[in-house]
Each structure stands twice: as structure tokens, then as C-alpha cells.
VEXRO-552264 format. One line per 5 residues: their letters; for each residue x, y, z of N, C-alpha, C, CB. Coordinates in steps of 0.2 Angstrom, whole numbers, always signed. Atoms other than C-alpha are relative to their C-alpha. Glycine has a CB too. Layout:
BEGIN
A = X/Y/Z/X/Y/Z/X/Y/Z/X/Y/Z; ...
This chain:
BEGIN
MENLN = +2/-3/-5/+641/+578/+415/-8/+1/-1/+3/+6/+1; +8/-1/+2/+621/+577/+418/-3/+7/+0/-4/-3/+5; +2/-7/+1/+611/+592/+413/-5/+2/+6/-4/+1/-7; +4/-1/-5/+603/+600/+428/-8/-1/-1/+1/+7/+2; +6/+2/+0/+586/+600/+421/-3/-6/-2/-3/+4/-4
DTMLY = +1/+8/+0/+587/+581/+418/+0/-3/+8/+6/-4/-6; -1/+4/-7/+589/+579/+437/-7/+1/+4/+8/+4/+5; +6/+1/-3/+574/+574/+446/-1/+6/+7/-1/-8/+2; +0/-5/-7/+578/+584/+463/+1/+6/-2/+6/-1/+5; -1/-6/+2/+584/+600/+453/-7/+2/-3/+6/+0/-5
TLDKC = +7/-2/+2/+566/+600/+445/-5/+0/+6/-2/-6/-6; +3/-3/-7/+559/+598/+463/+0/+5/+3/+1/-3/+4; -1/-7/-4/+567/+612/+470/-2/+5/-6/+8/+1/+2; +4/-4/+5/+562/+622/+453/-7/+0/+0/+2/+0/-6; +7/+1/-1/+545/+617/+457/-2/+4/+6/-2/-8/+0
FRTYN = +1/-2/-7/+545/+622/+475/+2/+8/+0/+5/-4/+5; -2/-8/+1/+554/+640/+471/-5/+3/-5/+8/+1/-4; +5/-3/+5/+542/+643/+456/-7/+1/+4/-2/-5/-6; +6/+0/-5/+527/+639/+467/+1/+5/+6/-1/-7/+3; -1/-5/-4/+534/+650/+481/-2/+8/-3/+6/-2/+1
QFAQR = -1/-7/+3/+537/+665/+470/-8/+1/-3/+6/+0/-6; +6/+0/+4/+519/+661/+461/-5/+2/+7/-3/-7/-4; +4/+0/-6/+511/+661/+480/+1/+7/+3/+2/-5/+5; -1/-6/-2/+520/+677/+485/-2/+5/-4/+6/+0/+0; +2/-4/+5/+516/+686/+470/-8/+2/+2/+1/-3/-7
NVRQA = +7/+0/-1/+497/+682/+473/-2/+3/+7/-2/-6/-1; +1/-3/-7/+498/+688/+492/+1/+7/+0/+3/-4/+5; -1/-8/+1/+506/+705/+487/-5/+3/-4/+6/+1/-3; +5/-2/+4/+492/+707/+473/-6/+1/+4/-1/-4/-5; +7/+0/-4/+478/+704/+485/+1/+5/+6/-3/-8/+3
GYDIT = +1/-6/-4/+486/+718/+495/+4/-2/+7/-9/+3/+1; -3/+2/-6/+495/+710/+509/+8/+0/+0/-2/-6/+1; -9/-2/-1/+513/+716/+515/+2/-6/+4/+2/+9/+4; -4/+5/-5/+518/+699/+523/+3/-6/-6/-6/-3/+7; -3/+5/+4/+530/+685/+516/-4/-7/+1/+8/-2/+3
IDQWL = +2/+6/-2/+525/+667/+514/+2/-2/+5/+1/-4/-4; -4/+2/-6/+537/+663/+528/-3/+4/+6/+7/+2/+0; +3/-4/-5/+529/+676/+539/-8/-3/+2/+0/+7/-2; +7/+3/-2/+511/+669/+536/+1/-8/+2/-5/+1/-7; -1/+6/-3/+518/+652/+540/+1/-1/+8/+5/-3/-4
ILKSV = +0/-2/-8/+523/+657/+557/-6/+3/+4/+4/+4/+0; +7/-1/-3/+506/+665/+560/-3/-5/+1/-4/+3/-3; +4/+6/+1/+498/+650/+554/+2/-6/+6/+0/-3/-8; -3/+4/-6/+509/+640/+566/-2/+1/+6/+7/+0/+1; +3/-2/-7/+505/+650/+581/-8/+0/+0/+1/+8/+1
AENPT = +8/+0/+0/+485/+651/+576/-2/-7/+1/-3/+3/-6; +2/+7/-1/+486/+632/+575/+2/-2/+5/+2/-4/-4; -2/+2/-6/+495/+629/+591/+3/+5/+4/+6/-6/-1; +0/-7/-4/+495/+644/+603/+6/-2/+5/-8/+2/+5; -7/+1/-4/+509/+635/+614/+6/-2/-3/-1/-6/+4
ITQND = -6/+2/+3/+521/+632/+601/+6/+4/+1/-1/+0/-7; -7/-3/-3/+539/+636/+605/+3/+3/-8/+6/-7/+3; -5/-2/+5/+551/+645/+592/+4/-5/-3/+3/+6/+2; -4/+5/+3/+561/+630/+590/-5/-5/-4/+3/-3/+6; +4/+3/+4/+546/+621/+584/-2/+3/-6/-6/-1/+3
ISKIV = +3/-4/+8/+541/+634/+571/+6/+1/-4/-3/+9/+2; -7/+0/+5/+559/+634/+565/+0/-7/-3/+7/+0/+5; +0/+6/+3/+557/+615/+561/-6/+0/-5/-1/-6/+5; +4/+1/+4/+541/+618/+553/+0/+4/-7/-6/+0/+3; -1/-5/+7/+545/+633/+541/+7/-2/-2/+0/+8/+2
FKDNA = -7/+3/+3/+564/+625/+538/+4/+7/+1/+1/-3/-8; -5/-6/-1/+573/+641/+546/+3/-1/+6/-3/+9/+0; -5/+0/-7/+587/+643/+559/-4/+4/+4/+8/+3/+0; +3/-5/-7/+581/+651/+576/+1/+6/-2/+4/-2/+8; -1/-8/+0/+589/+666/+572/-4/+5/-5/+7/+2/-3
SITRI = +6/-4/+5/+578/+670/+556/-6/+0/+2/+0/-4/-6; +7/+1/-3/+564/+663/+565/-1/+7/+6/+0/-8/+5; +0/-6/-5/+568/+677/+579/-2/+7/-4/+8/+2/+4; +1/-6/+4/+570/+691/+566/-7/+0/-3/+6/+0/-5; +7/+0/+3/+553/+686/+557/-5/+2/+6/-1/-8/-3
IQLLV = +5/-2/-6/+544/+686/+574/+1/+7/+2/+0/-5/+8; +0/-8/-1/+551/+704/+577/-3/+3/-5/+6/+2/+0; +3/-4/+5/+545/+710/+562/-7/-1/+0/+2/-2/-7; +8/+1/-2/+527/+702/+565/-2/+5/+6/-1/-9/+2; +3/-5/-6/+527/+711/+582/-1/+6/-2/+3/+0/+6
AAGYL = +1/-7/+2/+531/+727/+574/-4/+2/-4/+5/+3/-2; +6/-2/+4/+518/+726/+562/-7/-2/+3/+1/-3/-8; +6/+1/-3/+506/+722/+574/-4/-6/+0/-3/+5/-1; +4/+6/+1/+502/+704/+570/+0/-4/+6/+3/-3/-7; +0/+6/-5/+509/+695/+585/+3/+5/+6/+7/-7/-2
VREAH = -3/-2/-6/+513/+699/+603/+5/-6/+3/-6/+1/+5; -6/+5/-3/+528/+692/+611/+1/+1/+7/+6/+0/-3; -1/-1/-7/+528/+690/+630/+5/-5/+4/-5/+0/+3; -3/+5/-5/+539/+681/+644/-5/-6/+2/+2/+3/+6; +4/+4/-3/+533/+665/+647/-1/-1/+7/+2/-6/-2
PSDRR = +1/-1/-8/+526/+664/+664/+4/-5/+4/-6/-2/+2; -4/+6/-5/+535/+649/+671/+7/-2/-2/-4/-6/+0; -7/+3/+3/+551/+647/+660/+2/+7/-3/+0/-6/-6; -4/-6/+3/+562/+663/+657/+3/-1/-6/+5/+2/+5; -3/+1/+6/+570/+655/+643/-4/+1/-6/+1/-6/+1
RVTLT = +5/+0/+6/+554/+655/+632/-4/+7/+0/-5/-7/+1; +3/-7/+1/+543/+668/+625/-7/-4/-1/+4/+6/-8; +7/+2/+2/+523/+666/+623/-2/+4/-6/-6/+1/+7; +3/-4/+7/+517/+671/+605/-7/-1/+1/+4/-4/-9; +6/-1/+0/+500/+677/+603/-2/+3/-6/-3/+4/+5
LTDSG = +3/-3/+6/+490/+682/+587/-4/+7/+2/-4/-4/-4; +4/-5/-2/+483/+699/+589/-7/+0/-5/+4/+8/+0; +7/+0/+4/+466/+703/+580/+2/+1/-8/-5/+7/+3; -3/+0/+5/+475/+709/+565/+3/-5/-3/+3/+4/+1; -4/+6/+3/+486/+695/+564/-4/-6/-2/+4/-2/+5
YQVTQ = +5/+4/+0/+472/+683/+566/-4/+1/-7/-4/+1/+6; +4/-1/+6/+463/+692/+551/+4/-2/-6/-3/+7/-1; -4/+1/+6/+478/+692/+540/+1/-7/-1/+6/+3/+1; -1/+6/+0/+481/+674/+544/-5/-4/-5/+0/-2/+5; +5/+3/+2/+464/+669/+538/+0/+2/-8/-6/+3/+4
KVNEI = +0/-2/+7/+464/+680/+522/+5/-3/-4/+2/+6/+0; -6/+3/+4/+482/+674/+516/-3/-8/+0/+8/+2/+4; +0/+7/+1/+476/+656/+520/-6/-2/-5/-1/-4/+8; +5/+1/+6/+461/+658/+508/+4/+1/-6/-6/+5/+0; -4/+0/+6/+473/+663/+495/+5/-5/-1/+3/+5/-1
AIQNR = -5/+7/+0/+485/+649/+499/-5/-6/-3/+3/-3/+8; +4/+4/+4/+470/+638/+494/-1/+0/-6/-6/+1/+3; +0/-1/+7/+467/+646/+478/+6/-2/-2/-1/+8/-3; -7/+2/+4/+486/+644/+474/+0/-7/-1/+6/+3/+4; -1/+8/+1/+486/+626/+478/-5/-3/-6/+0/-3/+8
TKALK = +5/+3/+5/+471/+623/+468/+2/+2/-7/-8/+2/+2; -4/-2/+6/+478/+633/+453/+6/-4/-2/+2/+6/+0; -6/+4/+2/+495/+624/+454/-1/-7/+0/+6/+1/+6; +2/+7/+0/+487/+607/+456/-5/-3/-7/-3/-3/+7; +4/+0/+6/+476/+611/+441/+1/-6/-5/+0/+6/-4
NIDQQ = -1/+5/+6/+473/+596/+429/+5/-5/+2/+2/+3/-6; -4/+7/-4/+483/+583/+442/-5/-3/+3/+5/+1/+4; +5/+3/-3/+472/+569/+446/+3/-3/+8/-2/-6/-5; -1/+1/-8/+471/+564/+466/+4/-6/+0/-7/-2/+5; -6/+5/-1/+481/+548/+462/+7/+2/-1/-1/-7/-5
SIVEM = -8/-3/+1/+497/+557/+455/+1/+4/+5/+1/+4/-7; -3/-3/-6/+496/+568/+470/+1/-3/+6/-5/+5/+2; -2/+5/-5/+495/+554/+482/+7/-3/-1/-4/-5/-1; -5/+3/+2/+509/+546/+473/+6/+5/+0/-1/-4/-7; -5/-5/-1/+520/+562/+472/+1/+1/+7/-2/+7/-4
KQLMQ = -2/-2/-7/+518/+565/+490/+3/-6/+4/-7/+1/+4; -4/+7/-3/+524/+546/+494/+6/+1/-2/-3/-8/-2; -6/+0/+3/+537/+549/+483/+6/+5/+4/-1/+2/-7; -3/-5/-3/+542/+564/+491/+2/-1/+7/-3/+6/-1; -1/+3/-7/+541/+557/+509/+5/-5/+0/-7/-4/+3
RIIAN = -6/+5/+0/+553/+543/+504/+6/+3/-1/-1/-4/-6; -6/-5/+0/+565/+556/+498/+3/+3/+6/-1/+4/-4; -1/-2/-6/+564/+564/+514/+3/-4/+5/-6/+3/+2; -2/+6/-5/+565/+548/+524/+8/-2/-2/-5/-8/-1; -7/+2/+1/+581/+543/+513/+7/+4/+2/-1/-2/-7
CQES = -4/-6/-1/+589/+560/+516/+1/-1/+8/-3/+7/-2; +0/+1/-8/+586/+558/+536/+4/-6/+3/-8/+0/+1; -5/+7/-4/+595/+540/+538/+6/+2/+1/+0/-8/-3; -7/-2/-3/+610/+541/+547/+6/-4/-4/+0/-4/+8
């Protein structure tokens, strides 16, 4: 039987989880009480004000029920406003509040610092090759 630590996809998952814990710890230490997933939702709304919850779920790899719960928390925290869509009752419109915009910007700065530290001593060519490799793995997994 193959040892988990010798499996490339296990190492890739471990890398992602370790980075996520590292990033979350840095956000908390900076005094922000949001999760990385919450920030990703805020960032998605900031970048695309007409985004749907379904599109957000695809971006952050969460099911619609989880996205709804996270959005409810962000509304309760005063970071988002959720209103009925003016022309489609099945949809909602999400808008960042001023505090939502500010926290999104501040956590984005932390995210840039996190990426810089995580990728320290890794040359650009290796980063490009790794990204291409991961994109191939994604494509392989999406084939029918």
C-alpha cells in the first residue's frame, strides 16, 4: 500500500490546507473576525456586483446552502446587504457595506502578504509550471 506522504495529490491537499490555516491565522492575528471563505465571498461581490449566489458557490467551492449561511453571517456582521432582486424574485442582490468594503481591502492586503511568504524562494518559472500542472489535473478530473 502506498504511503500517503508519497502521494502527490495528498501532498497537494496538505499544502492547500496548511496554507489555508496559515492565512486564517494571519487574518485573526491582524484583528479581523472573518474567515477566509467569508473574505472570498466579500471579494467576489466586490469584483462583480451582479454576481449570483450560484456563481459564488462555484468560485469558493461551497454548496449553495453553505453560501447562504455564510452570506447570512456577513449580513449580520454588517458587511453585506442582501435585497430582493428588482426583476427576479428568485434572486437576491448583494451589496458590500462600507465596513464590508474596508475589511475586504484590508484582508486582501494580508492575502498578498500571505502569498508572498508562502511562495518565498520559489522562482517564477516553477510557479508557472506548477499552475499548469494543477490546471491539467483539474481538466483530467472534469473529463466525462
